[in-house]
C-alpha positions as CSV (number, residue, x, y, z in Angstrom):
1,X,99.3,93.6,186.3
2,X,101.2,90.3,187.8
3,X,104.4,89.8,186.4
4,X,103.8,86.0,185.4
5,X,100.8,86.8,183.3
6,X,101.2,85.8,179.8
7,X,102.2,88.1,177.1
8,X,99.0,87.3,175.1
9,X,96.8,88.2,177.9
10,X,98.6,91.3,178.9
11,X,96.6,94.6,177.9
12,X,99.6,96.4,176.8
13,X,100.3,93.8,174.2
14,X,99.8,95.3,170.7
15,X,100.7,92.1,168.6
16,X,97.5,90.8,166.7
17,X,99.3,87.1,166.2
18,X,96.7,84.6,166.7
19,X,99.0,81.1,166.4
20,X,100.9,81.8,170.0
21,X,102.3,78.5,171.0
22,X,101.8,78.4,174.9
23,X,98.0,78.1,176.3
24,X,97.5,80.4,179.1
25,X,95.6,79.3,182.3
26,X,92.1,80.9,182.6
27,X,92.9,82.3,185.6
28,X,95.0,85.2,183.9
29,X,91.9,86.3,182.3
30,X,90.5,88.2,185.5
31,X,90.0,91.7,185.0
32,X,92.9,93.8,185.3
33,X,94.0,97.8,185.3
34,X,95.8,99.0,182.7
35,X,97.7,102.2,182.0
36,X,97.7,101.8,177.8
37,X,96.1,105.1,176.5
38,X,92.8,104.2,175.4
39,X,91.7,104.5,171.5
40,X,89.8,107.5,170.8
41,X,86.1,107.0,170.4
42,X,85.3,109.3,168.3
43,X,86.4,110.2,164.4
44,X,87.5,113.7,162.9
45,X,86.6,112.3,159.4
46,X,82.8,112.5,159.0
47,X,82.6,112.0,155.3
48,X,80.0,110.7,153.7
49,X,80.3,107.6,151.4
50,X,81.0,107.6,148.0
51,X,78.0,106.1,146.8
52,X,79.4,104.1,144.1
53,X,81.9,102.0,146.4
54,X,79.3,101.5,149.0
55,X,76.9,100.2,146.4
56,X,79.7,97.9,145.2
57,X,80.6,96.9,148.9
58,X,77.1,95.8,149.6
59,X,76.7,94.2,146.2
60,X,79.6,92.1,146.3
61,X,78.8,91.0,149.9
62,X,75.7,89.9,148.7
63,X,77.1,88.1,145.8
64,X,79.0,86.0,148.4
65,X,82.5,87.8,147.0
66,X,84.0,88.5,150.8
67,X,87.3,89.0,149.2
68,X,86.2,91.8,146.9
69,X,83.9,93.1,149.7
70,X,87.2,93.5,151.8
71,X,88.9,95.6,149.1
72,X,86.1,98.0,148.9
73,X,85.8,98.2,153.0
74,X,89.5,98.8,152.8
75,X,89.3,101.6,150.2
76,X,86.4,103.3,151.7
77,X,88.2,103.6,155.3
78,X,91.6,104.6,153.4
79,X,89.4,107.4,152.3
80,X,88.6,108.6,155.8
81,X,85.2,107.0,156.1
82,X,83.6,105.2,158.9
83,X,83.4,101.3,158.3
84,X,79.6,100.2,158.4
85,X,79.3,98.3,162.0
86,X,77.0,95.8,161.1
87,X,78.1,95.1,157.6
88,X,81.6,94.6,158.6
89,X,80.1,92.5,161.4
90,X,78.7,90.3,159.1
91,X,81.8,90.1,156.9
92,X,83.5,88.9,160.0
93,X,81.1,86.1,160.3
94,X,81.6,85.1,156.7
95,X,85.1,85.2,156.8
96,X,85.2,82.9,159.7
97,X,82.3,80.5,158.4
98,X,84.7,80.2,155.2
99,X,87.9,79.6,157.2
100,X,89.3,83.0,155.9
101,X,90.4,83.7,159.7
102,X,93.2,86.0,158.8
103,X,90.8,88.1,156.6
104,X,88.4,88.1,159.5
105,X,90.8,89.9,161.8
106,X,91.7,92.3,158.8
107,X,87.9,93.5,159.4
108,X,88.3,94.0,162.9
109,X,91.7,95.7,162.4
110,X,89.8,98.1,160.2
111,X,87.0,98.7,162.5
112,X,89.2,99.2,165.5
113,X,91.5,102.0,163.9
114,X,88.4,103.3,161.9
115,X,85.3,102.7,163.4
116,X,83.5,101.5,166.6
117,X,83.3,98.0,167.2
118,X,80.9,96.9,169.8
119,X,80.5,93.7,172.0
120,X,78.6,91.7,169.1
121,X,81.3,92.4,166.8
122,X,84.1,91.3,169.1
123,X,81.5,88.4,170.1
124,X,81.1,87.1,166.5
125,X,84.9,87.1,166.2
126,X,85.4,85.0,169.6
127,X,82.3,82.7,168.4
128,X,83.7,81.9,165.0
129,X,87.3,81.4,166.7
130,X,85.8,78.8,169.2
131,X,84.1,76.9,166.0
132,X,87.3,77.0,164.5
133,X,89.1,75.2,167.6
134,X,91.0,78.2,168.0
135,X,90.7,79.0,172.0
136,X,93.7,81.0,172.6
137,X,93.4,83.5,169.5
138,X,89.6,83.5,170.9
139,X,91.3,84.5,174.3
140,X,93.2,87.2,172.9
141,X,90.0,89.1,171.6
142,X,89.2,89.6,175.2
143,X,92.4,91.5,175.6
144,X,91.7,93.6,172.7
145,X,87.7,94.5,173.8
146,X,89.2,95.5,177.2
147,X,91.8,97.7,175.6
148,X,89.0,99.5,173.5
149,X,87.1,99.9,176.6
150,X,84.7,97.4,175.5
151,X,84.5,94.8,178.3
152,X,83.4,91.2,177.6
153,X,79.7,90.6,178.4
154,X,77.6,87.9,179.7
155,X,77.4,86.6,175.9
156,X,81.1,86.5,175.6
157,X,81.6,84.3,178.4
158,X,78.8,82.1,177.3
159,X,80.4,81.4,174.1
160,X,83.5,80.8,175.7
161,X,82.0,78.7,178.2
162,X,80.1,76.6,175.7
163,X,83.0,75.7,173.8
164,X,84.9,74.5,176.7
165,X,82.1,72.0,177.8
166,X,81.8,70.9,174.1
167,X,85.6,70.0,174.7
168,X,85.2,68.6,177.7
169,X,87.2,71.1,179.5
170,X,85.1,71.5,182.4
171,X,88.1,72.7,184.8
172,X,88.5,75.7,182.5
173,X,85.0,76.3,182.0
174,X,84.8,76.7,185.9
175,X,87.5,79.3,185.8
176,X,86.1,81.0,183.2
177,X,82.9,81.3,185.5
178,X,85.2,82.8,188.2
179,X,86.5,85.2,186.1
180,X,83.3,86.3,184.9
181,X,81.9,86.6,188.1
182,X,85.0,88.9,189.1
183,X,84.5,91.0,185.8
184,X,81.1,92.0,187.1
185,X,79.3,89.7,184.6
186,X,76.3,88.1,186.4
187,X,75.8,84.6,184.9
188,X,72.4,84.1,183.1
189,X,70.0,81.1,183.3
190,X,71.7,80.3,179.8
191,X,75.0,80.6,181.5
192,X,74.1,77.8,183.9
193,X,72.4,75.8,181.8
194,X,75.7,75.3,179.5
195,X,77.4,74.1,182.4
196,X,74.6,71.9,183.8
197,X,74.1,70.0,180.4
198,X,77.5,69.6,179.8
199,X,78.6,68.3,183.2
200,X,75.5,65.8,183.5
201,X,76.3,64.4,179.8
202,X,79.9,63.8,181.4
203,X,78.4,61.7,184.4
204,X,78.7,64.3,186.7
205,X,75.5,64.4,188.3
206,X,76.3,65.3,191.7
207,X,78.6,68.4,190.1
208,X,75.4,69.7,188.1
209,X,73.1,69.5,190.8
210,X,75.2,71.6,192.9
211,X,75.1,74.0,190.1
212,X,71.8,74.1,189.9
213,X,71.7,74.9,193.9
214,X,74.1,77.7,193.6
215,X,71.9,79.0,190.5
216,X,69.0,79.1,193.0
217,X,71.2,80.8,195.7
218,X,71.7,83.5,193.3
219,X,68.5,84.2,192.3
220,X,68.5,82.5,188.9
221,X,65.3,80.9,188.0
222,X,65.6,77.6,185.8
223,X,63.8,77.3,182.7
224,X,62.6,74.4,180.8
225,X,65.9,74.3,178.9
226,X,67.6,73.9,182.6
227,X,65.2,71.2,183.7
228,X,65.1,69.2,180.2
229,X,69.1,69.2,180.1
230,X,69.1,67.5,183.8
231,X,66.4,65.0,182.3
232,X,68.3,64.1,179.6
233,X,71.3,63.5,181.6
234,X,69.6,61.5,184.4
235,X,67.9,59.3,181.7
236,X,71.4,58.9,180.1
237,X,72.8,57.5,183.1
238,X,69.7,55.1,183.5
239,X,68.2,56.9,186.3
240,X,64.8,57.2,184.6
241,X,62.9,57.2,188.0
242,X,65.0,59.9,189.5
243,X,64.0,62.2,186.1
244,X,60.4,61.1,186.6
245,X,60.7,62.5,190.4
246,X,62.1,65.7,188.9
247,X,59.1,66.1,186.6
248,X,56.9,65.7,189.3
249,X,58.6,67.9,191.4
250,X,58.5,70.5,188.8
251,X,54.6,70.3,188.2
252,X,54.0,70.7,192.0
253,X,56.3,73.7,192.2
254,X,54.8,77.4,192.0
255,X,58.2,78.8,190.1
256,X,56.2,79.5,186.9
257,X,58.2,76.6,185.0
258,X,56.2,73.5,183.9
259,X,57.5,70.4,182.1
260,X,57.0,70.7,178.3
261,X,56.3,68.3,175.6
262,X,60.2,68.1,175.2
263,X,60.2,66.8,178.8
264,X,57.5,64.3,178.5
265,X,59.4,63.2,175.3
266,X,62.9,62.6,177.0
267,X,61.1,60.7,179.6
268,X,58.9,58.7,177.1
269,X,61.9,57.5,175.3
270,X,63.9,56.5,178.4
271,X,60.8,54.3,179.8
272,X,60.4,52.8,176.5
273,X,64.2,51.7,175.8
274,X,63.6,49.9,179.2
275,X,60.6,48.3,178.2
276,X,58.2,49.9,180.7
277,X,55.3,50.2,178.7
278,X,52.8,50.6,181.6
279,X,55.2,53.6,182.5
280,X,55.0,55.0,179.4
281,X,51.3,55.1,179.4
282,X,50.8,56.3,182.5
283,X,53.4,59.2,181.5
284,X,51.3,59.8,178.3
285,X,48.2,60.1,180.3
286,X,49.5,62.8,182.8
287,X,51.1,64.5,179.8
288,X,47.5,64.8,178.2
289,X,46.2,65.5,181.2
290,X,48.4,68.6,182.0
291,X,47.3,70.1,178.6
292,X,50.6,69.1,176.7
293,X,49.6,67.5,173.3
294,X,51.9,65.0,171.6
295,X,53.9,66.5,168.6
296,X,55.9,64.5,165.9
297,X,58.4,63.5,168.3
298,X,56.4,61.6,170.5
299,X,54.8,59.8,168.0
300,X,58.0,59.1,166.3
301,X,59.3,57.6,169.7
302,X,56.2,55.6,170.2
303,X,56.4,54.1,166.6
304,X,60.1,53.3,166.9
305,X,59.5,51.7,170.1
306,X,56.5,49.4,168.9
307,X,58.6,48.6,165.7
308,X,61.7,47.4,168.1
309,X,58.9,45.2,169.8
310,X,57.9,43.6,166.7
311,X,54.4,45.6,166.8
312,X,54.7,46.7,163.3
313,X,50.8,46.8,162.7
314,X,50.3,48.7,166.0
315,X,53.3,51.2,165.1
316,X,51.2,51.7,161.4
317,X,48.2,52.4,163.3
318,X,50.0,55.2,165.2
319,X,51.2,56.6,162.3
320,X,48.1,57.1,160.6
321,X,46.3,58.4,164.0
322,X,49.2,61.1,164.0
323,X,48.2,62.0,160.5
324,X,44.5,62.0,161.4
325,X,45.4,64.6,164.2
326,X,46.6,66.9,161.4
327,X,50.6,66.1,162.2
328,X,52.9,65.9,159.7
329,X,55.3,62.6,159.9
330,X,59.2,63.0,159.0
331,X,61.7,60.6,158.0
332,X,62.3,59.6,161.8
333,X,58.2,58.6,161.9
334,X,58.9,56.4,158.8
335,X,62.4,55.1,159.2
336,X,61.3,52.6,161.9
337,X,58.5,51.1,160.0
338,X,60.4,51.0,156.6
339,X,63.2,49.3,158.1
340,X,61.2,47.0,160.2
341,X,59.2,45.7,156.7
342,X,62.3,45.4,155.3
343,X,63.7,42.8,158.4
344,X,60.1,40.9,157.7
345,X,60.7,40.4,154.1
346,X,57.7,42.8,153.5
347,X,59.5,44.6,150.9
348,X,56.5,45.5,149.0
349,X,55.2,47.2,152.0
350,X,58.6,49.1,152.7
351,X,58.5,50.3,149.0
352,X,54.8,51.1,149.6
353,X,55.7,53.2,152.6
354,X,58.0,55.2,150.7
355,X,55.9,55.8,148.2
356,X,53.3,57.1,150.9
357,X,56.1,59.5,152.2
358,X,56.4,60.9,148.9
359,X,52.8,61.6,148.4
360,X,52.5,63.2,152.1
361,X,55.2,65.7,151.2
362,X,57.9,64.0,153.1
363,X,60.7,63.2,150.9
364,X,62.9,60.1,151.8
365,X,66.4,60.3,153.0
366,X,69.1,58.1,152.3
367,X,68.6,56.1,155.3
368,X,65.1,55.0,153.7
369,X,66.7,54.4,150.3
370,X,69.7,52.6,151.9
371,X,67.7,50.2,154.1
372,X,65.2,49.1,151.2
373,X,68.3,48.8,148.9
374,X,70.4,46.5,151.2
375,X,67.2,44.5,151.9
376,X,66.4,43.9,148.2
377,X,69.9,42.9,147.2
378,X,70.3,40.6,149.9
379,X,67.1,38.9,148.6
380,X,68.0,38.7,145.1
381,X,65.8,41.6,143.7
382,X,68.6,43.4,142.0
383,X,66.0,44.6,139.2
384,X,63.8,46.2,142.0
385,X,66.5,47.7,143.7
386,X,67.8,49.5,140.5
387,X,64.2,51.0,140.3
388,X,64.8,52.2,143.8
389,X,68.0,53.5,142.8
390,X,66.4,55.5,140.3
391,X,63.6,57.1,142.3
392,X,66.6,58.0,144.6
393,X,68.2,59.7,142.0
394,X,64.8,61.5,140.8
395,X,64.0,62.7,144.6
396,X,67.1,64.5,144.4
397,X,68.6,62.4,147.4
398,X,72.3,62.3,146.9
399,X,73.4,58.4,146.9
400,X,76.2,57.5,149.4
401,X,78.8,55.0,149.6
402,X,76.5,52.7,151.5
403,X,74.0,53.2,148.6
404,X,76.3,51.9,146.3
405,X,78.2,49.3,148.4
406,X,74.7,47.4,148.7
407,X,73.9,47.6,145.0
408,X,77.6,46.3,143.6
409,X,77.3,43.6,145.9
410,X,73.9,42.8,145.0
411,X,74.5,43.0,141.4
412,X,77.7,41.0,141.5
413,X,76.3,38.3,143.9
414,X,73.6,37.7,141.2
415,X,75.6,37.3,138.3
416,X,75.6,40.7,136.7
417,X,79.2,41.6,137.2
418,X,79.3,44.2,134.3
419,X,76.5,46.2,136.0
420,X,78.4,45.8,139.2
421,X,81.4,47.2,137.8
422,X,79.2,50.1,136.0
423,X,78.1,51.1,139.4
424,X,81.7,51.4,140.7
425,X,82.4,53.8,137.7
426,X,79.1,55.7,138.3
427,X,80.4,56.1,142.2
428,X,83.4,57.1,141.3
429,X,82.1,60.1,138.8
430,X,79.8,61.4,140.9
431,X,82.8,62.0,143.3
432,X,82.0,59.7,145.9
433,X,85.2,57.7,146.7
434,X,85.2,54.2,147.8
435,X,85.4,53.5,151.3
436,X,86.5,50.4,153.4
437,X,83.1,48.4,152.7
438,X,83.3,49.2,149.0
439,X,86.6,47.3,148.7
440,X,85.5,44.1,151.3
441,X,82.5,44.0,149.1
442,X,84.6,43.9,145.9
443,X,87.3,42.0,147.6
444,X,84.6,39.3,148.8
445,X,83.4,39.2,145.4
446,X,86.3,38.5,143.7
447,X,87.3,35.9,146.1
448,X,84.1,34.2,146.1
449,X,84.6,33.6,142.1
450,X,88.1,32.4,142.7
451,X,89.8,35.4,141.4
452,X,92.0,35.6,144.6
453,X,95.0,36.9,142.9
454,X,92.7,40.0,141.4
455,X,91.3,40.2,145.3
456,X,94.9,40.9,146.6
457,X,95.5,43.3,143.9
458,X,92.3,45.1,145.1
459,X,93.8,45.0,148.8
460,X,96.8,46.8,147.6
461,X,95.0,49.4,145.6
462,X,92.7,49.8,149.0
463,X,96.1,50.5,150.9
464,X,97.4,53.0,147.9
465,X,94.0,55.1,148.7
466,X,95.0,55.6,152.3
467,X,92.7,52.7,153.8
468,X,94.0,50.0,155.9
469,X,92.4,46.6,155.1
470,X,90.6,45.2,158.6
471,X,90.7,41.9,160.1
472,X,87.3,41.4,157.9
473,X,89.5,42.1,154.5
474,X,92.5,39.8,155.6
475,X,90.0,36.9,156.6
476,X,88.2,37.3,153.4
477,X,91.6,37.0,151.6
478,X,92.8,34.0,153.5
479,X,89.4,32.3,153.1
480,X,89.9,32.8,149.3
481,X,93.3,31.1,149.3
482,X,91.8,28.6,151.6
483,X,89.0,27.8,149.4
484,X,91.8,27.4,146.2
485,X,93.8,25.0,148.4
486,X,96.7,27.5,148.3
487,X,97.7,27.7,151.9
488,X,101.0,29.2,151.3
489,X,99.5,32.0,150.1
490,X,96.9,32.1,153.0
491,X,99.7,31.7,155.6
492,X,101.6,34.7,154.2
493,X,98.5,36.7,154.3
494,X,98.1,35.8,157.7
495,X,101.3,36.7,158.4
496,X,101.3,39.8,156.7
497,X,98.2,40.7,158.6
498,X,100.2,40.0,162.1
499,X,103.0,42.6,160.7
500,X,101.0,45.3,159.7
501,X,99.6,45.4,163.4
502,X,96.0,43.9,162.5
503,X,95.5,41.6,165.2
504,X,93.6,38.4,163.7
505,X,90.2,37.3,165.4
506,X,88.8,34.2,166.1
507,X,87.4,33.6,163.0
508,X,91.1,34.0,161.4
509,X,92.3,31.0,163.2
510,X,89.4,28.7,162.4
511,X,89.4,29.8,158.8
512,X,93.4,28.9,158.9
513,X,92.7,25.5,160.6
514,X,89.8,24.5,158.0
515,X,92.1,25.5,155.3
516,X,95.0,23.7,156.4
517,X,92.6,20.4,157.0
518,X,90.8,20.7,153.8
519,X,94.2,20.9,151.6
520,X,95.0,17.5,153.0
521,X,97.4,18.4,155.9
522,X,94.8,17.0,158.4
523,X,97.4,16.3,161.2
524,X,98.7,19.3,161.1
525,X,95.4,21.1,161.4
526,X,95.0,19.1,164.4
527,X,97.8,20.0,165.9
528,X,97.3,23.6,165.4
529,X,93.6,23.6,166.8
530,X,95.1,21.3,169.8
531,X,97.7,24.6,170.5
532,X,94.8,27.2,169.9
533,X,92.5,25.3,172.4
534,X,95.5,24.9,174.8
535,X,96.0,28.5,175.0
536,X,92.4,29.4,175.3
537,X,92.2,31.1,171.7
538,X,88.9,29.6,170.9
539,X,85.7,29.6,172.2
540,X,83.3,26.6,172.7
541,X,81.5,27.4,169.6
542,X,84.6,27.5,167.3
543,X,85.7,24.2,169.1
544,X,82.2,22.7,168.2
545,X,82.4,24.0,164.5
546,X,85.8,22.0,164.2
547,X,84.9,19.2,165.6
548,X,82.0,18.8,163.3
549,X,84.6,19.3,160.4
550,X,87.4,17.0,162.1
551,X,86.2,14.8,164.7
552,X,88.9,14.9,167.3
553,X,87.5,15.5,170.8
554,X,90.2,14.2,172.5
555,X,92.4,17.2,171.3
556,X,89.9,19.6,172.4
557,X,88.5,20.6,175.8
558,X,85.5,18.7,176.8
559,X,82.2,19.9,175.5
560,X,79.2,18.4,175.8
561,X,78.3,15.5,173.1
562,X,74.8,16.5,172.7
563,X,76.2,20.2,171.7
564,X,78.9,18.5,169.3
565,X,76.7,16.8,167.2
């Protein structure tokens, strides 16, 4: 063992601490020899489990009382009985999933001391630690495995690779791959696919293709998951034609791997996002001729693209064609249509489609409900919005903060303040904390009704809740004071915004200039506007807006007269 090897990776280390300070290089994971005496692989005690405690152990586990299960397991092994390997592994998983990492290690300690943990048990522990973002403790488990003469297998390394790639630590992932090879573990198609997928997603197309070449050189045959990972990466980078060429190449190859419906769906989405309808149509024909039938995703992609093009009725036809072919639309199929009808103001059809979803056994999700609620409230149809909210409750779909934000703003703006405040109370009773949008909605409503002092108090309450007012929040309050001709307060709020590190935007300055002018300080407003123009703070649109309010072209940079009218 090299003397520079960190203690946590030294097979002779006996500590089970899993929150060490330094992070070791993965080069120190390489297989090493050790003189540590191996733990005996057989137990001298062969007593049968007491039926009563074994039943209690299994019953407590099924009831989700995992701490109680650990007590019974500890009792059994204290009497010299073997811990059940499968049940102990399940208990490790359960503790990890519920965040009780120390108890998961206690179960593993019992297994190591009184049983025979296998690679599956250790892999469960490593996987759970990685999910908890505890890479260093996960690495330590490899040492424990080697000490028990249960060497890490391909699955062990795949778990680590997947985690490192998800954290965008590709350099460390490649070190793990080297260690894997030195340990005599042969990478599988899963190993290479993990690396290729994450490399592609991070824009490393050249490196991903190099890995694909290495994969082939080692005799590992790519599968559909591998090719689809490459397709997604190419399409994400805008290399749709290269992705199409890859599909064609795979079709012509004799390696037994042919593009599947997922491959075609990835390409179809890419073509349609670039509005290449003819290419999309050709792709669909190729897909059908190769024996690949469109699935729900295929139709949903088409429906979404048609709705974005404004071809809502054609999208509707595609949906019903999908149903006639025996396929069941999901929320992704309905969402674009509901959204499109709302944008067109055809709210009756949007609600009709939501009812159609329910009648076809597809429960609307919160996105469907929020889309319709926002459109109804915007159009002033708050009574209908409350009816839809009732349907949301009846469907078992839990309202979100976005749900209440739309309804609260709609009710207040339509003069029903008591009901709006009732919705705020209901929101809090349901355990939904107000977010930034909630506060902005309420602050906007208060300012619109001239209750600017109350809006300021609401902004303070927002800060007490741990939410920082945004530039939108400050602009709303500044506008409220400006409309009330209380420019001293408006300027104070502007100064507070700057002091607290919230950078004013262009609208902040325009509101301030207009407020100063409307308050009777026209000369000061013109001077401020001139200074802002000189500093190139205002765009042409803002200059034109101010020029319409205060004709003073000589102070502004020159703009076409036709546009300034």
